[in-house]
C-alpha positions in Angstrom: -60.8 -89.3 123.2 -64.3 -87.8 123.3 -65.3 -90.9 125.5 -62.7 -90.1 128.1 -63.6 -86.4 128.1 -67.3 -87.4 128.4 -66.5 -89.6 131.4 -64.9 -86.6 133.1 -67.6 -84.1 132.6 -70.3 -86.8 133.4 -68.8 -87.3 136.8 -68.9 -83.6 137.3 -72.7 -83.6 136.3 -73.4 -86.5 138.6 -71.6 -84.8 141.5 -73.5 -81.6 140.9 -76.8 -83.4 141.0 -76.0 -85.0 144.2 -74.8 -81.8 145.8 -78.1 -80.2 146.2 -79.3 -83.2 148.2 -76.2 -84.4 150.0 -73.1 -82.4 150.7 -71.2 -85.5 151.8 -71.6 -87.2 148.5 -68.1 -88.4 147.5 -66.8 -89.6 144.0 -63.7 -91.1 142.6 -62.7 -92.2 139.2 -61.2 -95.3 137.5 -60.4 -97.5 140.5 -63.1 -100.1 140.6 -65.1 -98.5 137.8 -65.3 -95.4 135.4 -67.0 -93.5 138.2 -67.8 -94.4 141.7 -69.8 -92.9 144.4 -68.7 -93.8 148.0 -70.4 -94.2 151.4 -69.1 -91.1 153.3 -68.9 -93.2 156.6 -66.7 -96.0 155.5 -65.8 -95.2 151.8 -67.2 -98.4 150.4 -68.8 -98.1 146.9 -72.5 -97.2 147.0 -72.6 -96.9 143.2 -70.4 -98.1 140.3 -71.1 -96.2 137.0 -70.0 -97.1 133.4 -69.9 -94.2 131.0 -70.6 -95.0 127.4 -70.4 -92.3 124.7 -71.4 -92.8 121.2 -71.7 -89.7 118.8 -73.9 -91.7 116.3 -77.5 -92.0 117.4 -78.9 -95.6 117.4 -80.0 -98.4 119.6 -78.1 -99.9 122.6 -77.4 -103.4 121.5 -78.3 -106.4 123.7 -75.3 -108.2 122.4 -72.9 -105.4 122.1 -69.6 -104.6 124.0 -70.8 -101.6 125.8 -73.1 -103.8 128.0 -71.4 -107.1 128.4 -67.9 -105.6 128.9 -69.6 -103.3 131.6 -71.1 -106.4 133.1 -67.7 -108.3 133.2 -66.2 -105.1 134.9 -68.8 -105.2 137.5 -68.5 -108.9 138.2 -64.7 -108.4 138.8 -65.3 -105.4 141.0 -68.1 -107.3 143.0 -65.8 -110.2 143.6 -63.1 -107.7 144.9 -65.7 -106.3 147.2 -67.0 -109.8 148.3 -70.5 -108.4 147.3 -71.7 -111.8 146.3 -71.0 -113.0 149.9 -73.5 -110.8 152.0 -71.9 -107.4 151.7 -74.5 -104.8 150.5 -74.4 -104.7 146.7 -73.8 -101.2 145.2 -76.0 -99.8 142.6 -74.5 -100.7 139.1 -75.4 -98.0 136.5 -74.7 -98.1 132.7 -75.1 -94.5 131.4 -75.3 -94.5 127.6 -76.1 -91.9 124.9 -77.8 -94.6 122.9 -81.4 -95.8 123.3 -82.5 -99.1 124.8 -85.1 -100.5 122.5 -88.5 -101.6 123.9 -88.8 -105.1 125.1 -85.1 -105.7 125.3 -83.5 -106.6 128.5 -81.9 -103.1 128.6 -85.3 -101.5 128.4 -86.3 -103.8 131.3 -83.6 -102.6 133.5 -84.3 -98.7 133.2 -85.0 -96.9 136.3 -88.8 -96.4 137.4 -91.8 -98.4 137.8 -91.4 -100.2 134.6 -88.5 -102.4 135.7 -88.8 -106.0 135.0 -85.7 -107.7 136.6 -86.9 -111.4 136.1 -87.6 -110.9 132.3 -84.3 -109.1 132.0 -82.4 -111.9 133.6 -84.0 -114.6 131.5 -83.3 -112.6 128.3 -79.7 -112.1 129.4 -79.1 -115.8 130.2 -80.7 -116.7 126.7 -78.1 -114.2 124.9 -75.3 -115.4 127.1 -75.4 -119.1 126.0 -76.2 -118.3 122.4 -73.2 -120.0 120.5 -73.9 -117.7 117.5 -73.3 -114.6 119.5 -70.4 -112.1 118.9 -67.0 -113.4 119.5 -66.0 -110.0 121.0 -68.4 -110.6 124.0 -67.9 -114.4 124.4 -65.7 -114.2 127.4 -68.0 -111.6 129.3 -71.0 -113.7 128.5 -69.3 -116.9 129.9 -68.1 -115.0 133.0 -71.8 -114.1 133.7 -72.9 -117.7 133.3 -70.2 -118.9 135.6 -72.1 -117.1 138.5 -74.7 -119.1 140.4 -78.4 -118.6 139.6 -78.7 -116.6 142.9 -75.7 -114.5 142.2 -76.9 -113.7 138.7 -80.3 -112.5 139.9 -78.5 -110.6 142.7 -76.3 -108.9 140.1 -79.2 -108.2 137.6 -81.2 -106.7 140.4 -78.5 -104.1 141.0 -78.3 -102.9 137.4 -79.9 -99.6 136.2 -79.6 -98.7 132.5 -79.8 -94.9 132.0 -80.1 -94.5 128.1 -80.5 -91.6 125.8 -78.5 -89.2 128.1 -77.1 -86.1 126.3 -73.9 -86.4 124.0 -70.8 -84.4 124.9 -71.8 -81.4 122.7 -74.9 -81.1 124.7 -73.7 -81.4 128.3 -73.3 -77.8 129.0 -76.7 -76.9 129.3 -77.3 -79.8 131.8 -74.2 -78.8 133.7 -75.3 -75.3 134.0 -78.6 -76.2 135.2 -77.4 -78.7 137.9 -74.7 -76.1 138.9 -77.3 -73.5 139.5 -75.6 -71.2 136.8 -78.6 -69.1 135.3 -78.5 -67.4 132.0 -76.7 -64.3 132.0 -73.7 -62.5 130.3 -71.2 -64.3 132.4 -72.9 -67.8 132.4 -70.5 -69.4 130.0 -67.4 -67.9 131.6 -68.6 -69.1 135.1 -69.3 -72.6 133.7 -65.9 -72.8 132.0 -64.1 -71.7 135.2 -65.9 -74.5 137.1 -65.2 -77.0 134.5 -61.3 -75.9 134.4 -61.3 -76.5 138.2 -62.9 -79.9 137.8 -60.5 -81.1 135.1 -57.6 -80.1 137.5 -59.2 -82.3 140.3 -59.9 -85.2 137.8 -56.3 -85.2 136.9 -55.5 -85.6 140.7 -58.0 -88.5 141.0 -56.3 -90.2 138.3 -52.8 -89.5 139.3 -51.5 -92.8 140.6 -47.7 -92.2 140.4 -47.4 -89.1 142.6 -49.0 -89.7 146.0 -48.3 -86.1 146.9 -50.8 -84.8 144.1 -53.1 -87.8 144.2 -56.6 -87.2 145.5 -58.5 -90.4 147.0 -61.9 -88.7 146.2 -63.8 -85.4 145.8 -66.8 -84.5 147.9 -69.9 -82.6 146.8 -69.1 -79.9 149.5 -65.8 -79.1 147.5 -67.9 -78.5 144.3 -70.4 -76.4 146.3 -67.9 -74.2 147.6 -66.1 -73.6 144.2 -69.6 -73.2 142.6 -70.6 -70.5 145.1 -67.2 -68.9 144.9 -67.4 -68.5 141.1 -71.0 -67.6 140.9 -70.8 -65.1 143.6 -67.8 -63.5 141.9 -69.5 -63.1 138.6 -72.7 -61.7 140.3 -70.4 -59.2 142.4 -71.3 -60.7 145.7 -68.6 -60.8 148.4 -68.3 -63.2 151.3 -70.5 -62.2 154.2 -68.5 -61.6 157.2 -70.2 -63.0 160.5 -67.7 -62.2 163.1 -68.7 -59.0 165.3 -65.4 -57.2 166.2 -64.8 -56.1 169.8 -61.6 -55.4 171.7 -59.9 -58.6 173.1 -60.0 -59.1 176.9 -56.8 -59.1 178.7 -57.1 -62.8 179.2 -57.5 -63.3 175.5 -54.4 -61.1 174.7 -52.4 -63.0 177.4 -53.3 -66.3 175.6 -51.3 -65.1 172.7 -48.3 -63.8 174.6 -45.9 -66.5 173.5 -47.2 -66.7 170.1 -44.7 -65.6 167.2 -47.3 -63.0 165.9 -46.8 -61.2 169.2 -43.0 -61.7 169.3 -42.7 -60.2 165.9 -44.4 -57.1 166.9 -42.3 -56.9 170.1 -39.1 -57.1 167.9 -40.1 -53.7 166.4 -41.0 -52.1 169.7 -44.8 -51.8 169.3 -46.6 -50.6 172.5 -49.2 -52.8 174.2 -52.2 -50.9 172.7 -51.0 -51.4 169.2 -50.2 -55.0 169.9 -53.8 -55.3 171.2 -55.2 -53.7 168.1 -53.4 -55.9 165.7 -54.2 -58.9 167.7 -57.9 -58.2 167.3 -57.6 -58.3 163.5 -55.5 -61.5 163.8 -58.0 -63.3 166.2 -61.2 -62.5 164.2 -59.7 -63.1 160.8 -58.7 -66.5 161.9 -62.1 -67.2 163.2 -63.7 -65.8 160.0 -61.6 -67.7 157.6 -62.2 -70.9 159.7 -66.0 -70.5 159.5 -65.8 -69.8 155.8 -63.8 -72.9 155.2 -66.1 -74.9 157.5 -69.2 -73.8 155.8 -67.7 -74.1 152.3 -67.9 -70.6 151.4 -64.4 -70.4 150.2 -62.0 -73.2 149.0 -58.5 -74.0 150.7 -57.1 -73.4 147.2 -58.5 -69.8 147.0 -57.3 -69.1 150.4 -53.8 -70.1 149.5 -54.0 -67.9 146.5 -55.1 -65.0 148.6 -52.2 -65.6 151.1 -49.9 -65.4 148.0 -51.4 -62.1 147.0 -51.0 -60.6 150.6 -47.4 -62.0 150.7 -46.7 -60.1 147.5 -48.0 -56.8 149.0 -45.8 -57.4 152.0 -42.8 -58.1 150.0 -43.3 -54.8 148.0 -43.5 -53.0 151.4 -40.5 -54.9 153.0 -38.1 -54.2 150.0 -39.0 -50.6 150.1 -38.6 -50.4 153.8 -35.3 -52.2 153.9 -33.7 -50.4 151.0 -31.5 -48.0 153.2 -30.8 -50.6 156.0 -27.2 -50.7 156.6 -24.9 -53.1 158.8 -24.0 -50.3 161.3 -27.6 -49.1 161.7 -28.7 -49.0 165.3 -31.4 -51.4 166.6 -33.7 -48.3 167.3 -33.5 -47.4 163.7 -34.1 -51.0 162.6 -37.2 -51.0 164.8 -38.5 -47.8 163.3 -38.1 -49.3 159.7 -39.9 -52.4 160.9 -42.9 -50.3 162.2 -42.9 -48.5 158.8 -43.0 -51.8 157.0 -45.9 -53.1 159.1 -47.9 -49.9 158.6 -47.2 -50.1 154.7 -48.2 -53.6 154.7 -51.6 -53.0 156.5 -52.3 -50.2 154.2 -51.6 -52.4 151.0 -53.6 -55.6 152.2 -56.6 -53.6 153.6 -58.2 -53.4 150.0 -57.2 -57.0 148.8 -60.4 -58.9 148.3 -60.5 -62.6 149.3 -63.5 -63.0 146.8 -62.2 -61.4 143.5 -64.3 -58.5 142.2 -66.0 -57.9 145.6 -65.1 -56.0 148.8 -63.6 -57.9 151.8 -63.5 -56.3 155.3 -60.1 -54.7 155.8 -59.4 -56.7 159.0 -59.5 -59.9 157.0 -56.5 -59.1 155.0 -54.6 -57.4 157.9 -55.4 -60.3 160.3 -54.4 -62.9 157.7 -51.0 -61.2 157.1 -50.5 -61.4 160.9 -51.4 -65.2 160.7 -48.6 -65.7 158.1 -46.3 -63.6 160.4 -47.2 -66.3 163.3 -45.9 -69.1 160.9 -42.8 -67.3 159.6 -40.3 -69.7 161.4 -41.8 -72.7 159.7 -43.3 -71.5 156.6 -41.9 -71.8 153.0 -40.0 -68.8 151.5 -43.2 -67.7 149.6 -45.3 -67.4 152.7 -42.8 -66.4 155.4 -43.0 -62.7 156.4 -42.0 -60.4 159.3 -41.7 -56.7 160.2 -38.1 -56.3 161.6 -35.6 -56.1 158.8 -33.8 -59.0 160.5 -37.0 -61.0 161.2 -35.5 -64.2 159.5 -32.4 -64.2 161.6 -34.4 -63.4 164.7 -36.9 -66.4 163.9 -33.9 -68.7 163.7 -32.5 -67.6 166.8 -35.9 -68.0 168.6 -36.2 -71.6 167.3 -32.7 -72.5 168.6 -33.5 -71.1 171.8 -36.7 -73.1 172.2 -35.0 -76.4 171.3 -32.5 -76.1 174.0 
């Protein structure tokens, strides 16, 4: 069990290391290998990684299952990739908590200037044909020797042995360093929150039976976004707004004339100057959220949570505002109630932070609520909202009219 958890956390550590150099780094698990890094252009594997965790200290055996079963797994994967037929060979990494002994072929395959591929290959071939070798690896060793001499050399040249890596109980310090979490009162909480997010992502990477939940891969930019979001929150830093608010031009306002966001305000009889004011919040909030998503300042998951929080505030205002609505009430009174609901909602959402524990400009929350109102005719019930007491019926009628 520890080995499986270690594989998951090692994947996070490896992705965190790459995130500083390449935001496009992309990882998946348990498809061709324990952990894979992909080419962002065509999603072919750049690296296949075998994770081997052993609590007990000791040497990494030349004849043991950890290496030879990894080798057999790589051979099968490389055949699937046609890598022995001219396709670029991915890096093959064995990451082990145990130590490769000096003068072993495993030691010869460590990264750096001391690599001795030819010596490693000769020793591997010697061990592979040894009839006195362990029965547990006999099939794996035979599979290696079925390759041509050129294929064996190509295979061994691609192998890197990373030995002596931290065991499970020592990973947190390495993770904190690679994630950029500095020692503080909240360091452990921040690390635990990022790890919790990652375990959720790992489950979705491994989910094969539910296509709707399954993730094909996770990119470094997603981890960077979550990392910055969590660290920023514990450091008390908010998201920096870069949009400069100005009144919209008549042409810009006219461009929204047929949008549901405007129609919703017309249903409650708002005058043009107030429609323009609310459209300004809507326009710039959309632009700012888009920029934050594009530059990985906020995750789509957090934005969805934020929308849910704003919807809750609207629902409280809507229920209070429609408490005394009766069937015989005039349209003028209904519109007045809708205006009160709009005003109350704007007051409630103005102080709702997108980054918890910080301050978000009021127009972000107000504009985001208007964005939800613009989707009220197609959104799920927990996201649909409007101002008129009968907005749901009016949206349905609007859709029917447009379909005719």
